[in-house]
Structures are given as structure tokens and as C-alpha cells.
Biopython code that builds the backbone (N, CA, C, O; Angstrom):
import numpy as np
from Bio.PDB.StructureBuilder import StructureBuilder

atoms = [
    (1, "MET", "N", (0.849, -1.180, 0.000)),
    (1, "MET", "CA", (0.000, 0.000, 0.000)),
    (1, "MET", "C", (0.886, 1.232, 0.000)),
    (1, "MET", "O", (1.885, 1.300, 0.716)),
    (2, "ILE", "N", (0.507, 2.194, -0.806)),
    (2, "ILE", "CA", (1.236, 3.452, -0.876)),
    (2, "ILE", "C", (0.978, 4.234, 0.408)),
    (2, "ILE", "O", (-0.171, 4.379, 0.825)),
    (3, "PRO", "N", (2.038, 4.736, 1.037)),
    (3, "PRO", "CA", (1.831, 5.508, 2.271)),
    (3, "PRO", "C", (0.939, 6.722, 2.018)),
    (3, "PRO", "O", (1.014, 7.362, 0.969)),
    (4, "ILE", "N", (0.109, 7.017, 2.988)),
    (4, "ILE", "CA", (-0.793, 8.158, 2.879)),
    (4, "ILE", "C", (-0.075, 9.397, 3.396)),
    (4, "ILE", "O", (0.413, 9.421, 4.526)),
    (5, "LYS", "N", (-0.017, 10.409, 2.565)),
    (5, "LYS", "CA", (0.607, 11.676, 2.945)),
    (5, "LYS", "C", (-0.500, 12.703, 3.098)),
    (5, "LYS", "O", (-1.072, 13.173, 2.114)),
    (6, "LEU", "N", (-0.791, 13.042, 4.335)),
    (6, "LEU", "CA", (-1.834, 14.022, 4.621)),
    (6, "LEU", "C", (-1.231, 15.418, 4.718)),
    (6, "LEU", "O", (-0.081, 15.573, 5.130)),
    (7, "PRO", "N", (-2.002, 16.431, 4.339)),
    (7, "PRO", "CA", (-1.541, 17.800, 4.589)),
    (7, "PRO", "C", (-1.332, 18.006, 6.094)),
    (7, "PRO", "O", (-2.058, 17.446, 6.916)),
    (8, "LYS", "N", (-0.340, 18.812, 6.434)),
    (8, "LYS", "CA", (0.004, 19.037, 7.841)),
    (8, "LYS", "C", (-1.202, 19.486, 8.655)),
    (8, "LYS", "O", (-1.382, 19.049, 9.791)),
    (9, "GLU", "N", (-2.027, 20.357, 8.081)),
    (9, "GLU", "CA", (-3.187, 20.868, 8.812)),
    (9, "GLU", "C", (-4.154, 19.734, 9.171)),
    (9, "GLU", "O", (-4.693, 19.703, 10.277)),
    (10, "GLN", "N", (-4.368, 18.813, 8.242)),
    (10, "GLN", "CA", (-5.268, 17.687, 8.510)),
    (10, "GLN", "C", (-4.681, 16.757, 9.564)),
    (10, "GLN", "O", (-5.381, 16.314, 10.475)),
    (11, "LYS", "N", (-3.396, 16.470, 9.432)),
    (11, "LYS", "CA", (-2.761, 15.580, 10.405)),
    (11, "LYS", "C", (-2.791, 16.211, 11.800)),
    (11, "LYS", "O", (-3.060, 15.523, 12.784)),
    (12, "ASP", "N", (-2.518, 17.500, 11.886)),
    (12, "ASP", "CA", (-2.566, 18.189, 13.179)),
    (12, "ASP", "C", (-3.965, 18.114, 13.788)),
    (12, "ASP", "O", (-4.113, 17.913, 14.993)),
    (13, "GLU", "N", (-4.987, 18.275, 12.952)),
    (13, "GLU", "CA", (-6.371, 18.190, 13.436)),
    (13, "GLU", "C", (-6.676, 16.780, 13.946)),
    (13, "GLU", "O", (-7.333, 16.620, 14.975)),
    (14, "MET", "N", (-6.208, 15.774, 13.239)),
    (14, "MET", "CA", (-6.438, 14.390, 13.666)),
    (14, "MET", "C", (-5.721, 14.101, 14.987)),
    (14, "MET", "O", (-6.254, 13.400, 15.847)),
    (15, "ILE", "N", (-4.532, 14.634, 15.139)),
    (15, "ILE", "CA", (-3.781, 14.462, 16.387)),
    (15, "ILE", "C", (-4.550, 15.094, 17.544)),
    (15, "ILE", "O", (-4.655, 14.504, 18.619)),
    (16, "LYS", "N", (-5.085, 16.289, 17.326)),
    (16, "LYS", "CA", (-5.880, 16.946, 18.375)),
    (16, "LYS", "C", (-7.117, 16.125, 18.715)),
    (16, "LYS", "O", (-7.497, 16.022, 19.882)),
    (17, "GLU", "N", (-7.747, 15.539, 17.697)),
    (17, "GLU", "CA", (-8.925, 14.699, 17.938)),
    (17, "GLU", "C", (-8.562, 13.475, 18.775)),
    (17, "GLU", "O", (-9.324, 13.085, 19.660)),
    (18, "LEU", "N", (-7.418, 12.872, 18.508)),
    (18, "LEU", "CA", (-6.968, 11.738, 19.326)),
    (18, "LEU", "C", (-6.723, 12.173, 20.766)),
    (18, "LEU", "O", (-7.117, 11.479, 21.703)),
    (19, "GLN", "N", (-6.081, 13.308, 20.940)),
    (19, "GLN", "CA", (-5.829, 13.806, 22.288)),
    (19, "GLN", "C", (-7.143, 14.066, 23.020)),
    (19, "GLN", "O", (-7.283, 13.719, 24.193)),
    (20, "ASN", "N", (-8.100, 14.675, 22.331)),
    (20, "ASN", "CA", (-9.414, 14.919, 22.941)),
    (20, "ASN", "C", (-10.111, 13.616, 23.295)),
    (20, "ASN", "O", (-10.711, 13.501, 24.363)),
    (21, "PHE", "N", (-10.037, 12.641, 22.411)),
    (21, "PHE", "CA", (-10.666, 11.346, 22.661)),
    (21, "PHE", "C", (-10.088, 10.706, 23.922)),
    (21, "PHE", "O", (-10.836, 10.253, 24.789)),
    (22, "PHE", "N", (-8.772, 10.668, 24.024)),
    (22, "PHE", "CA", (-8.151, 10.052, 25.197)),
    (22, "PHE", "C", (-8.548, 10.777, 26.477)),
    (22, "PHE", "O", (-8.781, 10.147, 27.508)),
    (23, "TYR", "N", (-8.623, 12.100, 26.405)),
    (23, "TYR", "CA", (-8.978, 12.857, 27.597)),
    (23, "TYR", "C", (-10.433, 12.618, 27.986)),
    (23, "TYR", "O", (-10.737, 12.398, 29.159)),
    (24, "GLU", "N", (-11.332, 12.660, 27.004)),
    (24, "GLU", "CA", (-12.760, 12.510, 27.293)),
    (24, "GLU", "C", (-13.135, 11.077, 27.664)),
    (24, "GLU", "O", (-13.962, 10.866, 28.551)),
    (25, "GLU", "N", (-12.544, 10.105, 27.004)),
    (25, "GLU", "CA", (-12.926, 8.708, 27.221)),
    (25, "GLU", "C", (-12.153, 8.034, 28.348)),
    (25, "GLU", "O", (-12.683, 7.162, 29.035)),
    (26, "ARG", "N", (-10.914, 8.434, 28.534)),
    (26, "ARG", "CA", (-10.071, 7.736, 29.499)),
    (26, "ARG", "C", (-9.545, 8.637, 30.609)),
    (26, "ARG", "O", (-8.940, 8.165, 31.571)),
    (27, "GLY", "N", (-9.782, 9.936, 30.465)),
    (27, "GLY", "CA", (-9.270, 10.859, 31.463)),
    (27, "GLY", "C", (-7.759, 10.981, 31.420)),
    (27, "GLY", "O", (-7.137, 11.392, 32.399)),
    (28, "GLU", "N", (-7.165, 10.626, 30.286)),
    (28, "GLU", "CA", (-5.706, 10.668, 30.136)),
    (28, "GLU", "C", (-5.318, 11.763, 29.156)),
    (28, "GLU", "O", (-5.981, 11.991, 28.145)),
    (29, "GLU", "N", (-4.236, 12.423, 29.486)),
    (29, "GLU", "CA", (-3.677, 13.386, 28.549)),
    (29, "GLU", "C", (-2.485, 12.731, 27.876)),
    (29, "GLU", "O", (-1.578, 12.230, 28.541)),
    (30, "ILE", "N", (-2.496, 12.739, 26.546)),
    (30, "ILE", "CA", (-1.336, 12.221, 25.819)),
    (30, "ILE", "C", (-0.761, 13.363, 24.997)),
    (30, "ILE", "O", (-1.483, 14.232, 24.507)),
    (31, "GLY", "N", (0.545, 13.336, 24.861)),
    (31, "GLY", "CA", (1.232, 14.410, 24.164)),
    (31, "GLY", "C", (1.114, 14.304, 22.655)),
    (31, "GLY", "O", (0.562, 13.350, 22.108)),
    (32, "THR", "N", (1.644, 15.305, 22.021)),
    (32, "THR", "CA", (1.591, 15.377, 20.564)),
    (32, "THR", "C", (2.371, 14.241, 19.921)),
    (32, "THR", "O", (1.904, 13.644, 18.951)),
    (33, "ILE", "N", (3.547, 13.936, 20.443)),
    (33, "ILE", "CA", (4.371, 12.874, 19.857)),
    (33, "ILE", "C", (3.683, 11.524, 19.993)),
    (33, "ILE", "O", (3.645, 10.749, 19.038)),
    (34, "ALA", "N", (3.141, 11.237, 21.166)),
    (34, "ALA", "CA", (2.433, 9.966, 21.366)),
    (34, "ALA", "C", (1.202, 9.889, 20.469)),
    (34, "ALA", "O", (0.906, 8.837, 19.903)),
    (35, "SER", "N", (0.494, 10.994, 20.344)),
    (35, "SER", "CA", (-0.691, 11.024, 19.477)),
    (35, "SER", "C", (-0.305, 10.813, 18.021)),
    (35, "SER", "O", (-0.988, 10.098, 17.288)),
    (36, "GLU", "N", (0.778, 11.429, 17.611)),
    (36, "GLU", "CA", (1.230, 11.282, 16.225)),
    (36, "GLU", "C", (1.656, 9.843, 15.943)),
    (36, "GLU", "O", (1.349, 9.296, 14.884)),
    (37, "ARG", "N", (2.358, 9.240, 16.885)),
    (37, "ARG", "CA", (2.771, 7.839, 16.702)),
    (37, "ARG", "C", (1.559, 6.921, 16.645)),
    (37, "ARG", "O", (1.519, 5.996, 15.834)),
    (38, "LEU", "N", (0.572, 7.168, 17.499)),
    (38, "LEU", "CA", (-0.648, 6.369, 17.483)),
    (38, "LEU", "C", (-1.382, 6.553, 16.157)),
    (38, "LEU", "O", (-1.851, 5.582, 15.564)),
    (39, "LEU", "N", (-1.481, 7.790, 15.695)),
    (39, "LEU", "CA", (-2.138, 8.063, 14.414)),
    (39, "LEU", "C", (-1.411, 7.357, 13.276)),
    (39, "LEU", "O", (-2.048, 6.733, 12.428)),
    (40, "ASP", "N", (-0.091, 7.449, 13.249)),
    (40, "ASP", "CA", (0.684, 6.780, 12.201)),
    (40, "ASP", "C", (0.453, 5.275, 12.227)),
    (40, "ASP", "O", (0.293, 4.644, 11.183)),
    (41, "HIS", "N", (0.439, 4.708, 13.428)),
    (41, "HIS", "CA", (0.199, 3.265, 13.563)),
    (41, "HIS", "C", (-1.196, 2.901, 13.062)),
    (41, "HIS", "O", (-1.360, 1.943, 12.306)),
    (42, "MET", "N", (-2.187, 3.659, 13.481)),
    (42, "MET", "CA", (-3.564, 3.372, 13.071)),
    (42, "MET", "C", (-3.723, 3.504, 11.561)),
    (42, "MET", "O", (-4.385, 2.682, 10.927)),
    (43, "MET", "N", (-3.122, 4.526, 10.993)),
    (43, "MET", "CA", (-3.225, 4.705, 9.546)),
    (43, "MET", "C", (-2.546, 3.552, 8.816)),
    (43, "MET", "O", (-3.068, 3.054, 7.819)),
    (44, "HIS", "N", (-1.398, 3.134, 9.302)),
    (44, "HIS", "CA", (-0.686, 2.022, 8.667)),
    (44, "HIS", "C", (-1.502, 0.735, 8.750)),
    (44, "HIS", "O", (-1.562, -0.029, 7.786)),
    (45, "GLN", "N", (-2.127, 0.495, 9.898)),
    (45, "GLN", "CA", (-2.866, -0.746, 10.107)),
    (45, "GLN", "C", (-4.248, -0.735, 9.459)),
    (45, "GLN", "O", (-4.674, -1.744, 8.897)),
    (46, "PHE", "N", (-4.949, 0.392, 9.532)),
    (46, "PHE", "CA", (-6.359, 0.412, 9.132)),
    (46, "PHE", "C", (-6.625, 1.064, 7.783)),
    (46, "PHE", "O", (-7.686, 0.847, 7.197)),
    (47, "ALA", "N", (-5.696, 1.848, 7.283)),
    (47, "ALA", "CA", (-5.926, 2.538, 6.011)),
    (47, "ALA", "C", (-6.268, 1.584, 4.872)),
    (47, "ALA", "O", (-7.144, 1.910, 4.071)),
    (48, "PRO", "N", (-5.619, 0.416, 4.757)),
    (48, "PRO", "CA", (-5.985, -0.479, 3.651)),
    (48, "PRO", "C", (-7.451, -0.909, 3.694)),
    (48, "PRO", "O", (-8.091, -1.023, 2.648)),
    (49, "TYR", "N", (-7.984, -1.147, 4.881)),
    (49, "TYR", "CA", (-9.394, -1.532, 4.997)),
    (49, "TYR", "C", (-10.303, -0.388, 4.543)),
    (49, "TYR", "O", (-11.260, -0.592, 3.796)),
    (50, "ILE", "N", (-9.982, 0.808, 5.010)),
    (50, "ILE", "CA", (-10.794, 1.979, 4.680)),
    (50, "ILE", "C", (-10.671, 2.297, 3.193)),
    (50, "ILE", "O", (-11.664, 2.598, 2.531)),
    (51, "TYR", "N", (-9.460, 2.227, 2.678)),
    (51, "TYR", "CA", (-9.226, 2.483, 1.256)),
    (51, "TYR", "C", (-10.004, 1.492, 0.394)),
    (51, "TYR", "O", (-10.679, 1.884, -0.558)),
    (52, "ASN", "N", (-9.905, 0.208, 0.732)),
    (52, "ASN", "CA", (-10.603, -0.814, -0.051)),
    (52, "ASN", "C", (-12.111, -0.614, -0.015)),
    (52, "ASN", "O", (-12.786, -0.827, -1.022)),
    (53, "GLN", "N", (-12.644, -0.210, 1.120)),
    (53, "GLN", "CA", (-14.075, 0.061, 1.191)),
    (53, "GLN", "C", (-14.427, 1.253, 0.313)),
    (53, "GLN", "O", (-15.469, 1.256, -0.341)),
    (54, "GLY", "N", (-13.578, 2.251, 0.294)),
    (54, "GLY", "CA", (-13.794, 3.398, -0.583)),
    (54, "GLY", "C", (-13.805, 2.993, -2.051)),
    (54, "GLY", "O", (-14.615, 3.490, -2.833)),
    (55, "VAL", "N", (-12.899, 2.087, -2.421)),
    (55, "VAL", "CA", (-12.874, 1.585, -3.799)),
    (55, "VAL", "C", (-14.167, 0.835, -4.107)),
    (55, "VAL", "O", (-14.748, 1.019, -5.177)),
    (56, "ARG", "N", (-14.623, -0.008, -3.180)),
    (56, "ARG", "CA", (-15.878, -0.742, -3.395)),
    (56, "ARG", "C", (-17.065, 0.213, -3.506)),
    (56, "ARG", "O", (-17.943, 0.020, -4.347)),
    (57, "ASP", "N", (-17.092, 1.234, -2.667)),
    (57, "ASP", "CA", (-18.172, 2.226, -2.733)),
    (57, "ASP", "C", (-18.145, 2.970, -4.071)),
    (57, "ASP", "O", (-19.192, 3.201, -4.676)),
    (58, "ALA", "N", (-16.948, 3.345, -4.531)),
    (58, "ALA", "CA", (-16.821, 4.041, -5.813)),
    (58, "ALA", "C", (-17.263, 3.140, -6.953)),
    (58, "ALA", "O", (-17.940, 3.586, -7.880)),
    (59, "LYS", "N", (-16.881, 1.872, -6.884)),
    (59, "LYS", "CA", (-17.282, 0.913, -7.923)),
    (59, "LYS", "C", (-18.802, 0.789, -7.974)),
    (59, "LYS", "O", (-19.388, 0.777, -9.056)),
    (60, "ALA", "N", (-19.432, 0.699, -6.825)),
    (60, "ALA", "CA", (-20.895, 0.592, -6.776)),
    (60, "ALA", "C", (-21.546, 1.848, -7.353)),
    (60, "ALA", "O", (-22.535, 1.753, -8.079)),
    (61, "ALA", "N", (-21.002, 3.017, -7.037)),
    (61, "ALA", "CA", (-21.552, 4.271, -7.556)),
    (61, "ALA", "C", (-21.400, 4.341, -9.074)),
    (61, "ALA", "O", (-22.322, 4.764, -9.771)),
    (62, "VAL", "N", (-20.245, 3.932, -9.584)),
    (62, "VAL", "CA", (-20.020, 3.935, -11.031)),
    (62, "VAL", "C", (-20.952, 2.943, -11.713)),
    (62, "VAL", "O", (-21.522, 3.248, -12.760)),
    (63, "ASN", "N", (-21.113, 1.759, -11.128)),
    (63, "ASN", "CA", (-22.022, 0.763, -11.705)),
    (63, "ASN", "C", (-23.456, 1.278, -11.737)),
    (63, "ASN", "O", (-24.176, 1.037, -12.705)),
    (64, "GLU", "N", (-23.873, 1.977, -10.701)),
    (64, "GLU", "CA", (-25.221, 2.546, -10.660)),
    (64, "GLU", "C", (-25.397, 3.582, -11.769)),
    (64, "GLU", "O", (-26.407, 3.584, -12.474)),
    (65, "LYS", "N", (-24.407, 4.459, -11.916)),
    (65, "LYS", "CA", (-24.478, 5.477, -12.973)),
    (65, "LYS", "C", (-24.468, 4.822, -14.351)),
    (65, "LYS", "O", (-25.197, 5.252, -15.245)),
    (66, "LEU", "N", (-23.655, 3.793, -14.530)),
    (66, "LEU", "CA", (-23.597, 3.087, -15.806)),
    (66, "LEU", "C", (-24.944, 2.459, -16.132)),
    (66, "LEU", "O", (-25.384, 2.484, -17.281)),
    (67, "SER", "N", (-25.587, 1.906, -15.139)),
    (67, "SER", "CA", (-26.909, 1.323, -15.334)),
    (67, "SER", "C", (-27.906, 2.391, -15.770)),
    (67, "SER", "O", (-28.740, 2.147, -16.642)),
    (68, "GLN", "N", (-27.821, 3.562, -15.170)),
    (68, "GLN", "CA", (-28.708, 4.665, -15.550)),
    (68, "GLN", "C", (-28.450, 5.106, -16.991)),
    (68, "GLN", "O", (-29.389, 5.373, -17.740)),
    (69, "VAL", "N", (-27.180, 5.179, -17.373)),
    (69, "VAL", "CA", (-26.832, 5.567, -18.739)),
    (69, "VAL", "C", (-27.346, 4.526, -19.725)),
    (69, "VAL", "O", (-27.874, 4.880, -20.779)),
    (70, "GLU", "N", (-27.197, 3.242, -19.392)),
    (70, "GLU", "CA", (-27.712, 2.182, -20.258)),
    (70, "GLU", "C", (-29.218, 2.318, -20.446)),
    (70, "GLU", "O", (-29.723, 2.165, -21.558)),
    (71, "ASP", "N", (-29.932, 2.604, -19.365)),
    (71, "ASP", "CA", (-31.381, 2.792, -19.460)),
    (71, "ASP", "C", (-31.718, 3.984, -20.356)),
    (71, "ASP", "O", (-32.634, 3.912, -21.175)),
    (72, "GLU", "N", (-30.976, 5.076, -20.199)),
    (72, "GLU", "CA", (-31.223, 6.261, -21.018)),
    (72, "GLU", "C", (-30.916, 5.997, -22.489)),
    (72, "GLU", "O", (-31.641, 6.462, -23.369)),
    (73, "LEU", "N", (-29.848, 5.256, -22.757)),
    (73, "LEU", "CA", (-29.522, 4.918, -24.144)),
    (73, "LEU", "C", (-30.583, 4.005, -24.746)),
    (73, "LEU", "O", (-30.963, 4.172, -25.904)),
    (74, "TYR", "N", (-31.052, 3.062, -23.981)),
    (74, "TYR", "CA", (-32.103, 2.167, -24.457)),
    (74, "TYR", "C", (-33.358, 2.968, -24.800)),
    (74, "TYR", "O", (-34.028, 2.674, -25.790)),
    (75, "ALA", "N", (-33.675, 3.964, -24.001)),
    (75, "ALA", "CA", (-34.858, 4.795, -24.249)),
    (75, "ALA", "C", (-34.717, 5.619, -25.529)),
    (75, "ALA", "O", (-35.725, 6.027, -26.106)),
    (76, "LEU", "N", (-33.498, 5.870, -25.979)),
    (76, "LEU", "CA", (-33.271, 6.634, -27.207)),
    (76, "LEU", "C", (-33.456, 5.805, -28.473)),
    (76, "LEU", "O", (-33.590, 6.361, -29.563)),
    (77, "GLU", "N", (-33.466, 4.499, -28.340)),
    (77, "GLU", "CA", (-33.610, 3.647, -29.524)),
    (77, "GLU", "C", (-34.952, 3.895, -30.195)),
    (77, "GLU", "O", (-35.956, 4.159, -29.533)),
    (78, "ARG", "N", (-34.953, 3.807, -31.521)),
    (78, "ARG", "CA", (-36.158, 3.989, -32.323)),
    (78, "ARG", "C", (-36.682, 2.626, -32.759)),
    (78, "ARG", "O", (-35.911, 1.704, -33.021)),
    (79, "PRO", "N", (-37.992, 2.517, -32.830)),
    (79, "PRO", "CA", (-38.553, 1.250, -33.294)),
    (79, "PRO", "C", (-38.245, 1.042, -34.783)),
    (79, "PRO", "O", (-38.118, 1.997, -35.548)),
    (80, "ILE", "N", (-38.133, -0.191, -35.156)),
    (80, "ILE", "CA", (-37.877, -0.551, -36.547)),
    (80, "ILE", "C", (-39.162, -1.131, -37.115)),
    (80, "ILE", "O", (-39.740, -2.064, -36.557)),
    (81, "ASN", "N", (-39.601, -0.564, -38.236)),
    (81, "ASN", "CA", (-40.799, -1.070, -38.905)),
    (81, "ASN", "C", (-40.410, -2.257, -39.769)),
    (81, "ASN", "O", (-39.571, -2.149, -40.663)),
    (82, "ARG", "N", (-41.015, -3.349, -39.495)),
    (82, "ARG", "CA", (-40.759, -4.546, -40.296)),
    (82, "ARG", "C", (-42.019, -4.866, -41.071)),
    (82, "ARG", "O", (-43.109, -4.886, -40.499)),
    (83, "ARG", "N", (-41.888, -5.116, -42.357)),
    (83, "ARG", "CA", (-43.044, -5.417, -43.196)),
    (83, "ARG", "C", (-43.125, -6.854, -43.517)),
    (83, "ARG", "O", (-44.044, -7.279, -44.218)),
]
sb = StructureBuilder()
sb.init_structure("model")
sb.init_model(0)
sb.init_chain("A")
sb.init_seg("    ")
for serial, (resi, resn, name, xyz) in enumerate(atoms, 1):
    if name == "N":
        sb.init_residue(resn, " ", resi, " ")
    sb.init_atom(name, np.array(xyz, "f"), 0.0, 1.0, " ", f" {name:<3s}", serial, name[0])
structure = sb.get_structure()
């Protein structure tokens, strides 16, 4: 899997969310370095699952649109008069 490179602003926001989660759920304060390491670990471990689900969702959306296009093309067909 290709490593995910997030913009610094997004990664910083995710780190803050992890820190907030630990404080609210466990009453623990974790530092920025620990939060960043945890985030990196989670992304490395779970990103392939999330990515693959995104691919499956995109495939389903494309298939749905393709089905709609096929229906629209079928509706454009003209009847053929046979004698």
C-alpha cells in the first residue's frame, strides 16, 4: 500500500482529535508525539481496509451510474418497422 501523505493541517487536526478522545474517554492526557505515533500506527494498520471500502463504494456508484446511462440509451432507440 502506498503511504498516505496528509496535509500538515489535517494531520494536526487528527492528532488533536486523538488527544481529545483520550482525555474525554479515558481521562488521560497524551502528548503530541504519542498522538502522532498512534495516528501513524492506526493509519498504517487500518488505512488499507478503509481504502478498499472506498474503492468498493466508488465501484458501486459507477455501476449505478452506468446502469442509468444504459437505461437512457435504451430509451433513445427507435422502433424498426418490419413489413
